[in-house]
C-alpha positions as CSV (number, residue, x, y, z in Angstrom):
1,X,77.5,125.3,105.9
2,X,76.5,125.0,109.6
3,X,74.3,122.0,108.8
4,X,77.3,120.2,107.4
5,X,79.4,120.6,110.6
6,X,79.2,118.8,113.9
7,X,81.0,120.7,116.7
8,X,81.8,119.0,120.0
9,X,84.4,119.6,122.7
10,X,87.6,117.7,122.8
11,X,88.9,115.0,123.2
12,X,87.9,113.6,119.9
13,X,88.3,109.9,120.0
14,X,87.9,107.6,117.0
15,X,87.8,103.8,117.2
16,X,87.5,101.1,114.5
17,X,85.5,98.8,116.8
18,X,81.9,98.3,116.0
19,X,79.2,96.5,118.0
20,X,79.1,93.7,115.5
21,X,82.9,93.3,115.6
22,X,83.0,93.3,119.4
23,X,80.1,90.7,119.6
24,X,81.8,88.5,117.0
25,X,85.0,88.5,119.1
26,X,82.9,87.5,122.1
27,X,81.3,84.6,120.1
28,X,84.8,83.5,119.1
29,X,86.0,83.7,122.7
30,X,83.0,81.5,123.8
31,X,83.8,78.8,121.2
32,X,86.3,76.9,123.4
33,X,83.8,76.4,126.3
34,X,80.9,75.8,123.8
35,X,82.8,73.1,121.9
36,X,84.0,71.5,125.2
37,X,80.4,71.6,126.4
38,X,79.3,69.7,123.3
39,X,82.1,67.2,123.7
40,X,81.4,66.8,127.4
41,X,77.6,66.4,127.2
42,X,77.0,65.2,123.7
43,X,74.8,66.2,120.7
44,X,71.9,67.5,122.8
45,X,74.2,70.3,124.1
46,X,74.7,71.4,120.5
47,X,70.9,71.2,119.8
48,X,70.0,73.4,122.9
49,X,72.7,75.9,121.8
50,X,71.3,76.2,118.3
51,X,67.7,76.5,119.6
52,X,68.7,79.2,122.2
53,X,70.6,81.3,119.6
54,X,67.8,80.9,117.0
55,X,65.1,81.9,119.5
56,X,67.0,85.0,120.6
57,X,67.7,86.2,117.1
58,X,64.1,85.4,115.9
59,X,62.6,87.2,118.9
60,X,64.6,90.4,118.2
61,X,63.8,90.3,114.5
62,X,60.1,89.8,114.9
63,X,59.8,92.5,117.6
64,X,61.6,95.0,115.4
65,X,59.5,94.0,112.3
66,X,56.2,94.2,114.2
67,X,57.1,97.6,115.8
68,X,58.5,98.9,112.5
69,X,61.9,99.5,113.9
70,X,65.3,99.2,112.3
71,X,66.3,95.5,112.3
72,X,69.5,95.2,114.4
73,X,70.1,91.4,114.5
74,X,73.2,92.0,112.4
75,X,75.0,93.5,115.4
76,X,75.2,89.9,116.8
77,X,74.2,91.0,120.3
78,X,71.2,88.6,120.2
79,X,73.5,85.8,119.1
80,X,75.7,86.5,122.2
81,X,72.7,86.5,124.5
82,X,71.3,83.2,123.1
83,X,74.8,81.6,123.3
84,X,75.4,82.7,126.9
85,X,71.9,81.5,127.9
86,X,72.6,78.1,126.4
87,X,75.9,77.8,128.2
88,X,74.0,78.5,131.5
89,X,71.6,75.6,131.0
90,X,71.9,72.0,132.2
91,X,71.9,69.6,129.2
92,X,68.9,67.7,130.7
93,X,66.4,70.5,130.1
94,X,63.7,70.0,127.4
95,X,64.0,71.9,124.1
96,X,61.4,74.6,125.0
97,X,63.4,75.9,128.0
98,X,65.9,77.8,125.9
99,X,63.0,79.2,123.8
100,X,61.2,80.6,126.9
101,X,64.5,81.9,128.4
102,X,65.6,83.6,125.1
103,X,62.2,85.2,124.6
104,X,62.2,86.6,128.1
105,X,65.8,87.8,127.8
106,X,65.4,89.5,124.5
107,X,61.8,90.7,124.6
108,X,61.3,91.7,128.3
109,X,64.8,92.6,129.4
110,X,66.3,94.0,126.2
111,X,63.8,95.2,123.6
112,X,61.0,96.6,125.9
113,X,63.6,98.8,127.5
114,X,64.8,100.2,124.2
115,X,67.1,97.6,122.8
116,X,70.9,97.2,123.0
117,X,72.4,99.7,125.4
118,X,69.2,100.4,127.3
119,X,68.8,97.2,129.3
120,X,69.5,97.6,133.0
121,X,70.6,94.0,133.6
122,X,72.4,91.3,131.6
123,X,69.7,89.7,129.4
124,X,71.2,86.2,129.4
125,X,71.5,86.1,133.2
126,X,68.0,87.6,133.6
127,X,66.7,84.8,131.3
128,X,68.5,82.2,133.4
129,X,67.2,83.6,136.7
130,X,63.7,83.7,135.3
131,X,64.0,80.1,134.3
132,X,65.4,79.2,137.8
133,X,62.5,80.8,139.5
134,X,59.8,79.5,137.2
135,X,61.2,76.0,136.5
136,X,63.5,75.3,139.5
137,X,63.2,71.5,139.4
138,X,64.1,71.4,135.7
139,X,66.9,74.0,135.9
140,X,68.6,72.2,138.9
141,X,68.5,68.7,137.4
142,X,72.1,68.0,136.2
143,X,71.5,64.3,135.6
144,X,72.6,63.2,132.1
145,X,74.0,60.3,130.3
146,X,77.6,61.5,131.0
147,X,77.2,62.2,134.7
148,X,75.1,61.3,137.6
149,X,74.9,62.7,141.1
150,X,75.4,66.2,142.5
151,X,77.6,68.9,141.0
152,X,81.0,69.5,142.6
153,X,79.7,72.6,144.4
154,X,76.8,70.7,145.8
155,X,79.2,68.1,147.1
156,X,81.4,70.8,148.5
157,X,78.5,72.4,150.3
158,X,77.5,69.1,151.8
159,X,81.0,68.7,153.2
160,X,82.1,66.0,150.8
161,X,85.4,65.9,148.9
162,X,85.8,66.9,145.2
163,X,88.3,66.3,142.5
164,X,89.7,69.8,141.8
165,X,91.6,68.7,138.7
166,X,88.4,67.3,137.2
167,X,86.8,70.7,137.8
168,X,89.6,72.6,136.2
169,X,89.5,70.3,133.1
170,X,85.7,70.1,133.0
171,X,85.0,66.4,133.6
172,X,82.1,67.2,135.9
173,X,78.3,67.7,136.0
174,X,77.0,71.2,135.6
175,X,75.6,73.5,132.9
176,X,76.8,73.2,129.4
177,X,79.4,76.0,129.5
178,X,80.5,76.3,133.1
179,X,82.4,73.0,133.7
180,X,85.8,73.6,132.1
181,X,87.8,76.3,133.8
182,X,90.6,75.9,131.2
183,X,88.2,76.5,128.2
184,X,86.8,79.6,129.8
185,X,90.2,81.0,130.6
186,X,91.3,80.5,127.0
187,X,88.3,82.5,125.9
188,X,89.0,85.2,128.5
189,X,92.5,85.5,127.1
190,X,91.1,86.1,123.7
191,X,88.9,88.9,124.9
192,X,91.8,90.5,126.9
193,X,94.3,90.2,124.0
194,X,91.7,91.7,121.6
195,X,91.2,94.6,124.0
196,X,87.5,93.8,124.5
197,X,87.8,93.5,128.3
198,X,90.4,94.2,131.0
199,X,91.0,92.7,134.4
200,X,89.4,95.5,136.6
201,X,86.0,93.8,137.0
202,X,86.9,90.1,136.7
203,X,90.1,90.5,138.7
204,X,88.5,92.3,141.6
205,X,85.6,89.9,141.4
206,X,87.7,86.8,141.7
207,X,90.1,88.1,144.3
208,X,87.4,89.5,146.6
209,X,85.4,86.3,146.1
210,X,88.4,84.1,147.3
211,X,88.9,86.4,150.3
212,X,85.2,86.5,151.3
213,X,84.4,82.8,150.7
214,X,87.4,81.8,152.8
215,X,86.4,84.2,155.6
216,X,82.8,83.2,155.6
217,X,83.6,79.5,155.4
218,X,86.0,79.9,158.3
219,X,83.3,81.8,160.4
220,X,80.8,79.0,159.6
221,X,83.1,76.4,161.0
222,X,84.4,74.9,157.8
223,X,88.0,74.0,157.2
224,X,89.5,76.3,154.6
225,X,92.3,74.8,152.6
226,X,93.9,75.7,149.3
227,X,92.0,72.8,147.7
228,X,88.8,74.2,149.0
229,X,89.4,77.7,147.6
230,X,90.6,76.2,144.3
231,X,87.3,74.2,144.1
232,X,85.2,77.3,144.8
233,X,87.0,79.3,142.1
234,X,86.8,76.5,139.5
235,X,83.3,75.4,140.3
236,X,79.9,76.7,139.1
237,X,79.6,79.6,136.7
238,X,82.1,81.8,138.5
239,X,84.7,82.0,135.7
240,X,82.1,82.3,133.0
241,X,80.2,85.0,134.9
242,X,83.4,86.9,135.9
243,X,84.8,87.2,132.3
244,X,81.8,87.1,130.0
245,X,78.8,88.5,131.9
246,X,80.1,90.8,134.7
247,X,82.2,92.6,132.0
248,X,79.1,93.5,129.9
249,X,79.6,97.0,128.7
250,X,76.0,98.0,129.2
251,X,75.4,96.8,132.7
252,X,78.8,97.4,134.4
253,X,80.0,100.8,135.8
254,X,81.7,103.1,133.3
255,X,84.1,104.6,135.9
256,X,87.4,102.8,136.8
257,X,86.9,103.1,140.5
258,X,83.3,102.0,140.1
259,X,84.4,98.9,138.2
260,X,86.7,97.8,141.1
261,X,83.8,98.5,143.6
262,X,81.4,96.6,141.4
263,X,83.8,93.6,141.3
264,X,84.2,93.6,145.1
265,X,80.4,93.7,145.5
266,X,80.0,90.7,143.2
267,X,82.6,88.8,145.1
268,X,80.9,89.5,148.4
269,X,77.5,88.6,147.2
270,X,78.6,85.4,145.5
271,X,80.4,84.3,148.7
272,X,77.3,85.1,150.8
273,X,75.0,83.1,148.5
274,X,77.4,80.1,148.3
275,X,78.1,79.8,152.0
276,X,74.9,80.9,153.6
277,X,72.4,80.4,150.8
278,X,70.3,77.3,150.1
279,X,71.9,76.9,146.6
280,X,75.5,75.9,146.0
281,X,75.7,78.5,143.3
282,X,75.1,82.3,143.4
283,X,76.9,83.9,140.5
284,X,73.8,84.7,138.5
285,X,71.9,86.4,141.3
286,X,75.1,88.2,142.4
287,X,75.6,89.7,139.0
288,X,71.9,90.6,138.6
289,X,71.9,92.4,142.0
290,X,75.2,94.1,141.1
291,X,73.6,95.3,137.8
292,X,70.9,97.0,139.9
293,X,73.5,98.7,142.0
294,X,75.4,100.2,139.1
295,X,73.6,103.6,139.0
296,X,74.3,104.1,142.6
297,X,78.0,103.0,142.2
298,X,78.4,105.5,139.3
299,X,76.7,108.3,141.3
300,X,79.4,108.1,143.9
301,X,82.4,107.4,141.6
302,X,81.7,109.8,138.7
303,X,84.3,112.5,138.6
304,X,83.0,116.0,139.2
305,X,82.8,118.3,136.2
306,X,85.6,120.9,136.0
307,X,84.8,123.9,138.0
308,X,82.2,122.3,140.1
309,X,82.5,121.4,143.8
310,X,84.9,124.1,144.7
311,X,84.5,126.8,147.3
312,X,82.7,129.9,146.3
313,X,84.6,133.2,146.8
């Protein structure tokens, strides 16, 4: 009889959500920005997306087959990783770039650390950062048939004017999935309404980023206007990172207080990188560094167990 019973302390929580259902919702939420990216940059954007997803899924499948582990590609986490990596690529990259990035993201960052739930940083962002370091000239080339010249953030960093409305709509150069703020926010609303994410991390991230980037820009002698702040919020991968990557269940803090602290740290780091760094971006590196700080954040924000920490009589 004892073998048939599992005893655990309350509370006993039951949820209908499965990993595959959550990941499917994320894929659906990413469709607006994916479809806009294909519309904005043409058929090659679709090709790179397919290659990235296929490479991620195939890498996970082959690793598990070779190591005689249970095949888990059905949970769709590899699909999400491949899709997010593709959305973080310029459309000008050659076809092998998403292959290399997906293999690194799945094999090195995810599977070698134990698979889903064991990775210490976001696999898609780790793959992108690996590509940026290894193939910087390719990954920072945003020239394509649709657009020429620097990205809006690069123009902003150079002190030039930008069209904020074009940045909000997405009629700008950039990576496949970062250009349209509207498309990203539509996807974010899907995640929020489905109960997949809440606003603790993205809200604290965006608010703190706006405060820090305005402060740092002012201290560095720049003129800070509402248009400047709007361009900073709409530009680059900030919205995509805030709603789809900083909210990753595995690599964000599990405590509520920790999630607010995490978001503030991300806002601070992103503002530092954008204002004082050599690159006009900064979201990817900010989130990766934030992932590394999560164990420390949780150490100081985890509630003490009942009965511990009190005075001894």
